[in-house]
C-alpha positions as CSV (number, residue, x, y, z in Angstrom):
1,M,-82.0,32.8,-75.7
2,T,-78.4,33.8,-75.8
3,H,-75.8,31.8,-73.8
4,D,-72.5,33.3,-72.6
5,H,-70.6,30.7,-74.5
6,D,-72.2,31.8,-77.7
7,L,-70.8,35.3,-77.5
8,V,-68.0,36.2,-79.8
9,L,-65.9,39.3,-79.3
10,R,-66.0,41.5,-82.4
11,P,-62.6,42.8,-83.6
12,T,-62.0,46.6,-83.7
13,A,-61.3,48.3,-87.0
14,A,-57.6,48.6,-86.0
15,Q,-57.5,44.9,-85.2
16,T,-59.0,44.0,-88.5
17,T,-56.5,46.2,-90.3
18,R,-53.6,44.6,-88.5
19,A,-55.0,41.1,-89.2
20,L,-55.3,41.9,-92.9
21,N,-51.8,43.4,-93.1
22,P,-49.4,41.4,-90.9
23,P,-45.7,42.5,-90.9
24,A,-43.5,41.0,-93.5
25,G,-40.8,38.5,-92.7
26,R,-42.5,36.6,-89.9
27,N,-42.2,32.8,-89.4
28,G,-43.3,30.1,-87.0
29,G,-40.9,31.4,-84.5
30,D,-42.7,34.7,-84.4
31,L,-45.9,32.9,-83.6
32,V,-44.1,31.4,-80.6
33,V,-42.9,34.7,-79.2
34,E,-46.1,36.6,-80.0
35,T,-48.1,33.9,-78.2
36,L,-45.8,34.0,-75.2
37,A,-46.1,37.8,-75.0
38,G,-49.9,37.5,-75.3
39,L,-50.0,35.0,-72.4
40,G,-48.2,37.5,-70.2
41,A,-44.6,36.3,-70.4
42,T,-41.9,38.9,-70.1
43,T,-38.7,36.8,-69.7
44,V,-37.5,33.6,-71.3
45,F,-34.6,31.4,-70.5
46,G,-32.7,29.0,-72.8
47,L,-29.9,28.1,-75.1
48,P,-30.0,28.1,-78.9
49,G,-29.4,25.2,-81.2
50,Q,-29.6,24.7,-84.9
51,H,-33.2,23.4,-85.1
52,A,-34.5,26.1,-82.7
53,L,-33.0,29.1,-84.5
54,G,-36.4,30.2,-85.9
55,M,-37.5,30.8,-82.3
56,F,-34.4,32.6,-81.3
57,D,-34.3,34.8,-84.4
58,A,-37.9,35.9,-83.6
59,L,-36.8,37.0,-80.1
60,R,-35.1,40.1,-81.6
61,R,-38.4,41.2,-83.1
62,S,-40.2,41.0,-79.7
63,D,-40.1,42.7,-76.4
64,L,-39.4,39.5,-74.5
65,R,-36.2,39.6,-72.4
66,Y,-33.9,36.7,-73.1
67,I,-31.6,35.2,-70.4
68,G,-29.2,32.7,-72.0
69,L,-27.4,30.2,-69.9
70,R,-24.5,27.9,-70.8
71,V,-26.1,24.5,-70.2
72,E,-29.7,23.5,-70.8
73,N,-30.1,21.9,-67.4
74,N,-29.0,25.1,-65.7
75,A,-31.4,27.1,-67.9
76,G,-34.1,24.8,-66.7
77,F,-33.1,25.4,-63.0
78,A,-33.2,29.2,-63.7
79,A,-36.7,28.9,-65.2
80,D,-37.8,26.7,-62.3
81,A,-36.7,29.4,-59.8
82,Y,-38.3,32.2,-61.8
83,G,-41.6,30.2,-61.7
84,R,-41.3,29.6,-58.0
85,V,-40.8,33.2,-57.0
86,T,-43.2,34.8,-59.4
87,G,-45.9,32.2,-59.6
88,E,-45.9,32.7,-63.4
89,A,-45.0,30.1,-66.1
90,A,-41.4,30.6,-67.1
91,P,-40.6,29.9,-70.7
92,L,-37.6,27.7,-71.4
93,L,-36.4,27.5,-75.1
94,V,-34.1,24.6,-76.0
95,S,-33.1,22.6,-79.2
96,T,-33.8,19.1,-80.4
97,G,-32.2,15.9,-79.1
98,P,-29.1,16.5,-76.9
99,G,-30.3,20.0,-75.9
100,A,-33.7,18.8,-75.0
101,L,-32.5,15.7,-73.1
102,T,-30.0,17.8,-71.1
103,S,-32.9,19.7,-69.6
104,L,-34.6,16.6,-68.1
105,A,-33.1,16.7,-64.6
106,A,-34.2,20.3,-64.2
107,L,-37.7,19.5,-65.4
108,Q,-37.8,16.6,-62.9
109,E,-37.0,19.0,-60.1
110,A,-39.7,21.4,-61.4
111,R,-42.2,18.6,-61.4
112,A,-41.3,17.4,-57.9
113,A,-41.5,21.0,-56.6
114,S,-44.5,22.0,-58.6
115,A,-42.7,24.9,-60.4
116,P,-44.5,26.2,-63.5
117,V,-42.1,25.9,-66.4
118,L,-43.2,26.1,-70.1
119,A,-40.4,24.2,-71.9
120,I,-40.5,24.7,-75.7
121,S,-38.2,22.6,-77.8
122,S,-37.6,22.3,-81.5
123,Q,-38.0,19.0,-83.3
124,I,-36.6,17.4,-86.4
125,P,-38.4,18.4,-89.6
126,T,-42.0,17.2,-89.9
127,A,-41.2,14.7,-92.6
128,G,-39.0,12.8,-90.1
129,L,-41.6,12.5,-87.3
130,G,-43.2,9.1,-86.7
131,G,-40.4,7.0,-85.4
132,G,-38.5,6.2,-88.6
133,R,-34.7,6.5,-88.8
134,H,-34.1,9.2,-91.3
135,G,-30.7,10.3,-90.2
136,Y,-31.6,13.9,-89.2
137,L,-29.2,15.7,-86.9
138,H,-30.3,15.3,-83.2
139,E,-32.9,12.7,-84.3
140,L,-34.7,10.6,-81.7
141,P,-37.3,8.0,-82.5
142,D,-39.8,9.6,-80.1
143,Q,-38.4,12.7,-78.4
144,A,-41.7,13.3,-76.5
145,A,-41.6,9.9,-74.9
146,S,-38.5,11.0,-72.9
147,F,-40.6,13.7,-71.2
148,R,-44.0,12.1,-70.6
149,G,-43.0,10.6,-67.3
150,V,-41.3,13.8,-66.2
151,V,-43.6,16.7,-67.1
152,K,-47.4,17.4,-66.5
153,S,-48.3,17.4,-70.1
154,V,-46.7,17.0,-73.6
155,H,-47.9,19.0,-76.7
156,T,-46.6,18.4,-80.2
157,V,-47.2,20.9,-83.0
158,R,-47.4,19.9,-86.6
159,A,-48.4,23.1,-88.3
160,A,-48.0,26.9,-87.7
161,S,-51.7,27.5,-87.0
162,Q,-51.4,25.0,-84.1
163,I,-48.7,27.0,-82.3
164,P,-50.9,29.6,-80.4
165,S,-53.4,27.0,-79.2
166,A,-50.8,24.5,-78.2
167,L,-48.9,27.1,-76.2
168,A,-52.0,28.3,-74.5
169,E,-53.1,24.8,-73.6
170,A,-49.6,24.1,-72.2
171,W,-49.6,27.4,-70.3
172,R,-52.9,26.6,-68.7
173,S,-51.6,23.2,-67.7
174,A,-48.5,24.6,-66.1
175,L,-50.5,27.0,-64.0
176,T,-53.3,24.8,-63.0
177,A,-52.9,23.5,-59.4
178,P,-50.7,21.7,-58.9
179,H,-48.3,23.8,-60.9
180,G,-45.6,22.0,-62.9
181,P,-43.5,21.9,-66.0
182,V,-45.0,21.2,-69.4
183,W,-43.4,20.3,-72.8
184,V,-44.1,21.7,-76.2
185,E,-42.2,20.6,-79.3
186,I,-42.3,22.2,-82.7
187,P,-40.5,20.9,-85.8
188,Q,-37.7,22.9,-87.3
189,D,-39.5,23.5,-90.6
190,V,-42.6,24.8,-88.9
191,L,-40.5,27.3,-86.9
192,L,-38.7,28.5,-90.1
193,A,-41.6,28.6,-92.5
194,K,-42.9,32.0,-93.5
195,T,-46.4,32.7,-92.2
196,L,-49.2,35.0,-93.3
197,L,-51.2,34.4,-90.1
198,P,-52.1,37.6,-88.2
199,V,-50.0,38.7,-85.3
200,V,-51.1,36.8,-82.2
201,T,-52.7,39.3,-79.8
202,G,-55.5,37.8,-77.7
203,V,-54.7,34.6,-75.9
204,D,-56.7,33.3,-73.0
205,A,-55.2,30.5,-70.9
206,T,-56.7,31.2,-67.5
207,P,-56.2,28.2,-65.2
208,E,-59.2,26.8,-63.5
209,D,-59.5,27.0,-59.7
210,L,-59.3,23.7,-57.8
211,V,-62.2,24.2,-55.3
212,P,-62.7,21.8,-52.3
213,R,-65.9,19.9,-52.0
214,V,-68.1,21.5,-49.3
215,E,-69.1,18.3,-47.5
216,L,-65.4,17.4,-47.1
217,T,-64.3,20.7,-45.6
218,A,-67.4,20.7,-43.3
219,L,-66.3,17.4,-41.9
220,A,-62.7,18.4,-41.6
221,A,-63.7,21.6,-39.8
222,H,-65.8,19.6,-37.3
223,L,-63.0,17.1,-36.6
224,L,-60.5,19.9,-36.0
225,S,-62.8,22.0,-33.9
226,S,-63.6,18.9,-31.7
227,A,-60.0,17.6,-31.4
228,A,-58.2,17.5,-28.1
229,R,-54.7,17.7,-29.6
230,P,-54.8,19.0,-33.2
231,A,-51.7,19.7,-35.1
232,I,-50.8,20.9,-38.6
233,I,-48.1,19.9,-41.2
234,A,-47.8,22.7,-43.7
235,G,-46.1,21.8,-47.0
236,G,-45.0,23.6,-50.2
237,G,-48.6,23.8,-51.4
238,V,-49.3,26.5,-48.8
239,V,-46.4,28.6,-50.1
240,R,-47.3,28.1,-53.8
241,A,-50.9,29.0,-53.1
242,D,-49.8,32.2,-51.2
243,A,-51.9,30.9,-48.3
244,S,-49.5,31.6,-45.3
245,G,-51.8,34.2,-43.8
246,K,-54.8,31.9,-43.9
247,L,-52.7,29.1,-42.4
248,R,-51.7,31.3,-39.5
249,A,-55.3,32.4,-38.9
250,L,-56.5,28.8,-38.8
251,A,-53.7,27.7,-36.5
252,E,-54.6,30.5,-34.1
253,L,-58.3,29.7,-34.3
254,L,-57.7,26.1,-33.5
255,R,-54.7,26.6,-31.2
256,A,-53.0,24.0,-33.3
257,P,-49.2,23.7,-33.5
258,V,-47.7,24.0,-37.0
259,V,-44.6,22.3,-38.4
260,T,-43.5,23.2,-42.0
261,T,-42.0,20.7,-44.4
262,F,-38.7,21.5,-46.1
263,G,-40.6,22.7,-49.2
264,G,-42.9,24.8,-47.0
265,K,-40.2,26.8,-45.2
266,G,-41.5,30.2,-44.2
267,A,-45.2,29.2,-44.4
268,F,-45.6,29.8,-40.7
269,P,-43.7,32.3,-38.5
270,W,-40.6,30.6,-37.0
271,D,-40.9,32.2,-33.5
272,H,-44.7,32.0,-33.2
273,E,-45.8,30.3,-30.0
274,L,-47.5,27.6,-32.1
275,S,-44.5,27.1,-34.3
276,L,-42.8,23.6,-34.3
277,Q,-40.4,25.1,-36.9
278,S,-39.2,22.5,-39.4
279,W,-37.6,19.7,-37.3
280,L,-39.2,16.8,-39.2
281,E,-36.0,14.7,-39.2
282,D,-36.2,14.3,-35.5
283,R,-37.9,11.5,-33.5
284,H,-39.1,13.9,-30.8
285,M,-41.1,15.7,-33.5
286,T,-42.3,12.5,-35.1
287,D,-43.6,11.4,-31.7
288,F,-45.4,14.7,-31.2
289,L,-47.1,14.5,-34.5
290,E,-48.1,10.9,-34.0
291,D,-49.7,11.8,-30.7
292,A,-52.1,14.3,-32.4
293,D,-55.7,13.0,-32.4
294,V,-56.4,15.1,-35.5
295,L,-53.6,16.0,-37.9
296,L,-54.2,18.4,-40.8
297,V,-51.7,18.0,-43.6
298,I,-51.9,20.9,-46.1
299,G,-50.0,20.9,-49.4
300,S,-47.7,17.9,-48.7
301,G,-47.8,14.3,-49.8
302,L,-46.0,13.1,-46.6
303,G,-43.1,11.7,-48.7
304,E,-39.8,10.5,-47.5
305,L,-38.4,13.7,-46.1
306,S,-41.7,14.9,-44.6
307,S,-42.3,11.7,-42.7
308,N,-38.8,11.2,-41.2
309,Y,-38.1,8.6,-43.8
310,H,-41.4,6.9,-43.6
311,T,-41.1,6.2,-39.9
312,F,-44.0,8.5,-39.1
313,K,-47.1,6.4,-38.2
314,P,-50.1,8.6,-37.2
315,R,-52.4,7.2,-34.6
316,G,-55.1,9.9,-34.8
317,R,-57.4,11.0,-37.6
318,L,-55.5,12.4,-40.7
319,I,-56.9,15.1,-42.9
320,Q,-55.0,15.7,-46.1
321,I,-55.5,18.7,-48.4
322,E,-53.5,18.2,-51.6
323,A,-53.7,19.7,-55.1
324,D,-51.8,16.7,-56.7
325,L,-54.4,14.0,-56.9
326,G,-51.7,11.3,-57.2
327,K,-50.4,12.3,-53.7
328,L,-53.8,12.2,-52.0
329,E,-53.7,9.3,-49.5
330,S,-50.6,7.9,-51.3
331,N,-48.8,7.2,-48.0
332,H,-51.5,7.2,-45.3
333,P,-55.3,6.7,-45.1
334,A,-56.9,10.1,-44.6
335,L,-59.9,12.3,-45.2
336,G,-58.5,13.4,-48.6
337,I,-59.5,16.7,-49.9
338,H,-58.4,17.4,-53.5
339,A,-58.1,21.2,-53.6
340,D,-55.9,24.2,-53.8
341,A,-54.5,25.0,-50.3
342,R,-55.7,28.6,-50.2
343,L,-59.3,27.8,-51.1
344,A,-59.4,24.9,-48.7
345,L,-58.0,26.9,-45.8
346,Q,-60.5,29.6,-46.5
347,A,-63.3,27.1,-46.4
348,L,-62.0,25.8,-43.0
349,L,-61.7,29.3,-41.6
350,E,-65.4,29.9,-42.5
351,T,-66.7,26.7,-40.8
352,A,-64.3,25.8,-38.0
353,E,-65.0,26.8,-34.4
354,R,-62.6,28.5,-32.0
355,R,-60.8,26.1,-29.6
356,T,-59.1,26.9,-26.3
357,D,-56.0,25.1,-25.2
358,D,-53.9,26.8,-22.4
359,G,-51.3,24.0,-22.5
360,V,-50.4,24.0,-26.2
361,G,-47.6,26.6,-25.8
362,E,-45.8,24.6,-23.2
363,R,-46.1,21.4,-25.3
364,V,-44.5,23.2,-28.2
365,R,-41.7,24.6,-26.1
366,N,-41.0,21.2,-24.5
367,V,-40.6,19.3,-27.8
368,L,-38.3,22.1,-29.2
369,S,-36.3,22.0,-26.1
370,R,-35.8,18.2,-26.3
371,I,-34.7,18.6,-29.9
372,R,-32.2,21.4,-29.0
373,D,-30.8,19.2,-26.2
374,R,-30.3,16.3,-28.6
375,I,-28.4,18.5,-31.1
376,A,-26.4,20.1,-28.4
377,A,-25.2,16.7,-27.1
378,Q,-23.6,16.0,-30.5
379,E,-21.1,18.9,-30.3
380,L,-21.9,20.5,-33.6
381,T,-21.2,24.1,-32.8
382,L,-19.3,24.7,-36.1
383,E,-22.3,23.8,-38.2
384,Q,-24.7,25.8,-36.1
385,D,-22.4,28.8,-36.1
386,V,-22.0,28.7,-39.9
387,L,-25.8,28.5,-40.4
388,A,-26.3,31.4,-38.0
389,S,-23.8,33.5,-39.8
390,V,-25.6,32.9,-43.1
391,R,-28.9,33.9,-41.5
392,S,-27.4,37.1,-40.0
393,A,-25.8,38.1,-43.3
394,L,-28.7,37.5,-45.5
395,P,-31.4,40.3,-45.6
396,A,-34.7,39.1,-44.4
397,A,-36.5,39.7,-47.7
398,S,-33.8,38.1,-49.9
399,P,-34.4,34.7,-51.4
400,S,-31.9,31.9,-51.1
401,F,-31.4,28.8,-53.2
402,W,-29.7,25.8,-51.8
403,D,-27.9,22.9,-53.6
404,M,-27.8,19.4,-52.1
405,T,-25.1,19.8,-49.5
406,I,-24.6,19.3,-45.8
407,L,-25.3,23.0,-44.9
408,T,-28.6,22.7,-46.8
409,Y,-29.6,19.6,-44.9
410,W,-29.0,21.7,-41.7
411,A,-31.0,24.6,-43.2
412,W,-34.0,22.4,-43.9
413,S,-34.5,21.8,-40.2
414,A,-32.8,24.7,-38.5
415,F,-32.9,27.8,-40.8
416,D,-35.5,30.5,-40.3
417,A,-36.6,31.5,-43.8
418,K,-38.2,34.7,-42.3
419,S,-41.0,34.9,-44.9
420,P,-42.8,32.6,-47.3
421,N,-41.3,31.8,-50.7
422,T,-37.8,32.9,-49.9
423,M,-36.0,29.6,-49.3
424,H,-35.8,27.0,-52.0
425,S,-33.8,23.9,-52.6
426,A,-33.6,20.9,-54.9
427,Q,-35.2,18.7,-52.3
428,G,-37.9,17.6,-54.7
429,A,-35.8,15.5,-57.0
430,G,-32.5,15.8,-55.1
431,G,-30.1,16.5,-58.0
432,L,-26.9,18.4,-57.8
433,G,-26.2,21.8,-59.4
434,Y,-29.5,23.6,-58.6
435,G,-28.4,26.4,-56.3
436,F,-26.5,28.8,-58.5
437,P,-28.5,28.7,-61.7
438,A,-31.7,28.9,-59.7
439,A,-30.5,32.0,-58.0
440,L,-29.8,33.5,-61.4
441,G,-33.4,32.9,-62.4
442,A,-34.7,34.5,-59.2
443,A,-32.4,37.5,-59.7
444,A,-33.9,37.9,-63.2
445,A,-37.3,38.0,-61.7
446,D,-36.4,40.7,-59.2
447,P,-33.0,42.4,-59.6
448,T,-33.7,44.9,-56.8
449,R,-32.7,42.6,-53.9
450,P,-29.6,40.4,-53.5
451,V,-30.0,36.6,-53.9
452,L,-28.0,33.9,-52.1
453,A,-26.9,30.6,-53.6
454,V,-25.4,27.9,-51.5
455,S,-23.4,24.9,-52.8
456,G,-20.8,22.4,-51.9
457,D,-17.7,22.1,-54.0
458,G,-19.0,19.0,-55.7
459,G,-22.3,20.6,-56.6
460,A,-20.6,23.8,-57.6
461,L,-18.8,22.1,-60.4
462,Y,-22.1,21.2,-62.0
463,S,-22.9,24.8,-62.7
464,I,-19.5,26.6,-62.7
465,A,-20.0,27.7,-66.3
466,E,-22.9,29.9,-65.2
467,L,-20.3,32.3,-63.7
468,A,-20.2,33.6,-67.3
469,T,-23.9,34.1,-67.3
470,A,-23.8,35.9,-63.9
471,R,-21.1,38.3,-65.3
472,Q,-22.8,38.8,-68.6
473,Y,-26.1,39.9,-67.0
474,N,-24.5,41.4,-63.9
475,V,-27.1,39.8,-61.6
476,P,-27.0,40.4,-57.9
477,V,-26.3,36.8,-56.9
478,T,-23.8,35.9,-54.2
479,W,-22.6,32.3,-54.3
480,L,-21.5,30.7,-51.1
481,I,-19.4,27.6,-51.8
482,V,-18.6,25.3,-48.8
483,D,-15.5,23.5,-49.9
484,D,-14.8,20.2,-48.1
485,G,-12.9,18.5,-50.9
486,G,-15.6,16.0,-51.9
487,Y,-19.1,14.8,-51.8
488,G,-19.4,15.4,-48.0
489,I,-22.8,13.8,-47.3
490,L,-21.9,10.7,-49.4
491,R,-18.7,10.5,-47.5
492,E,-20.7,10.4,-44.3
493,Y,-23.2,7.9,-45.6
494,M,-20.5,5.5,-46.9
495,T,-18.4,5.8,-43.8
496,D,-21.4,5.0,-41.6
497,A,-22.6,2.1,-43.8
498,F,-19.3,0.5,-44.9
499,G,-16.6,1.8,-42.6
500,E,-14.9,3.9,-45.3
501,A,-15.8,6.1,-48.3
502,T,-15.2,5.4,-51.9
503,A,-15.4,7.7,-54.9
504,T,-16.2,10.7,-52.7
505,E,-12.9,12.6,-52.7
506,L,-12.5,15.4,-55.4
507,S,-9.6,17.3,-56.9
508,R,-11.1,20.7,-57.0
509,P,-10.0,24.1,-58.5
510,D,-9.1,27.3,-56.7
511,F,-12.6,28.6,-56.7
512,V,-11.5,32.2,-55.9
513,A,-9.1,32.3,-58.8
514,L,-11.6,30.6,-61.1
515,A,-14.4,33.1,-60.2
516,E,-12.0,36.0,-60.8
517,S,-11.1,34.6,-64.2
518,F,-14.8,35.1,-65.1
519,G,-14.6,38.7,-63.8
520,V,-16.6,37.8,-60.7
521,P,-15.2,39.1,-57.4
522,A,-14.4,36.4,-54.9
523,V,-13.1,36.0,-51.4
524,R,-11.9,33.0,-49.3
525,T,-13.4,33.2,-45.8
526,T,-13.4,31.4,-42.5
527,P,-16.1,30.4,-40.1
528,E,-15.1,33.4,-37.9
529,T,-15.2,35.9,-40.8
530,L,-18.1,34.4,-42.8
531,E,-20.9,36.7,-41.6
532,A,-19.0,39.9,-42.4
533,D,-17.6,38.6,-45.7
534,L,-21.0,37.3,-46.8
535,A,-22.8,40.5,-45.8
536,R,-20.3,42.6,-47.7
537,A,-20.7,40.4,-50.8
538,L,-24.5,40.6,-50.7
539,A,-24.4,44.3,-50.3
540,A,-22.2,44.8,-53.4
541,P,-23.7,45.2,-56.8
542,G,-23.4,42.4,-59.3
543,P,-22.3,38.8,-58.8
544,S,-19.8,37.6,-56.2
545,V,-18.4,34.3,-54.8
546,V,-17.6,33.5,-51.2
547,V,-15.6,30.3,-50.6
548,L,-15.6,28.7,-47.1
549,P,-13.2,25.8,-46.7
550,A,-14.8,23.7,-44.0
551,V,-15.7,20.1,-43.3
552,L,-19.2,20.1,-41.8
553,R,-20.9,17.2,-40.2
554,M,-24.6,16.2,-40.3
555,F,-26.5,15.8,-37.1
556,G,-27.3,12.3,-36.1
557,A,-30.3,10.6,-37.7
558,T,-33.2,9.4,-35.6
559,H,-35.0,7.2,-38.2
560,L,-32.4,4.3,-38.2
561,G,-33.1,2.8,-34.8
């Protein structure tokens, strides 16, 4: 009897010839880039360093496109965005020690947002591994230890023959639900050593599907079909699984209202009669969700931002579909289903029964009206007008990347993303500096449509060096900088908590002149002219900067009392 797993593919005559006569002058770095190409990568991000030069030298002998940024953390953000918008693992090449450690904040965001990033770092020479203090440049006692609590998996190579398998294993890990960043490190001498190994051609790293258990989806379908007031919270897992169509079909089958988390923006049509939009930071929405007798949570761990800062206390039956096992029932008891959102939604569609509910549309309209009335009472027309101008100027299909700034916090709740996988922010880990380099990564993935980045002046200074990158690669990214002279949200937090703010005021540059010094066109705008100026910048080829001097305020919180 022959088993499938006993079958071995026989090489062709041409493959045998190539294997017996590999090109001269190859080294360990060539094995890296050949494996990446074999896995399907077309673009890599990074920043060279002395120990990693073997990898970077090999790039010139490959067809891989290299996008070099000015800071490793920003290169990590660019790779994160590339992974988010394509669904592919984005290679990130960095060097040992300081270069590697500088990427940590970006990898934390990628892990929190389930963005597939394949980070490949050099290491000190093999003789120095093991924790001794040999005095090598960039030496750390255990570099990998710095990453184990941040990434999904860590892979250390000790010999050239291990490179293809280690990279394939890491690639599979990055793309297995839940997606996430992985870390591979290869010693300098292994990267530089000449190799007689054949050119890497066939590499299989197909991720396994995360299929739901049938008995769990059958019970979930029964509970939802029998519910009097079902509701759905749709998180980023729906977007990552490309399951928005199935989510809509299920919501319409069940007549269940849907609210999207800030990571799930665009997963459900904003103006649909069942859409609760994204107003999770509002007590009226929290009350509505608590009143559901069966609440389906798909692709969300119900963390701090998705639970109105843990004030959400469901009274009905909770069903949670989550690919990240660690998030399953981590905040609330539930019927936990460990599965990919797309596969689980398909199972529910096949087994759930159609409900009728003539009053659900009125309930949705009522809660949204109460939220609008609460916001209107706070006299925040400037903030709403600015956000509306951004939405009007941005083409519906264009992606946007938002730094941690007051306009972003408004956008989480009040911005219509128009379609799935087009609005992204650093809300996973919450670090500054994400917006602009992430937009560069998205533009590298698809240069045919303009990309918007949004930052405050404080966050902008984290990534200002990447104006050089934008100019060098002439990417179609427009950067909106809202300049309020400081860390605006921290100013509000401190004033509310302590009566005055400390360490929040910033001396900042003339952003228009600074952008122009990089050769990037820039304009200073006003709230009244923002829509026209932003639309003009987005329509122009290449990079641009729009600076809006404005002090925005956040709408009042409802979780504090």
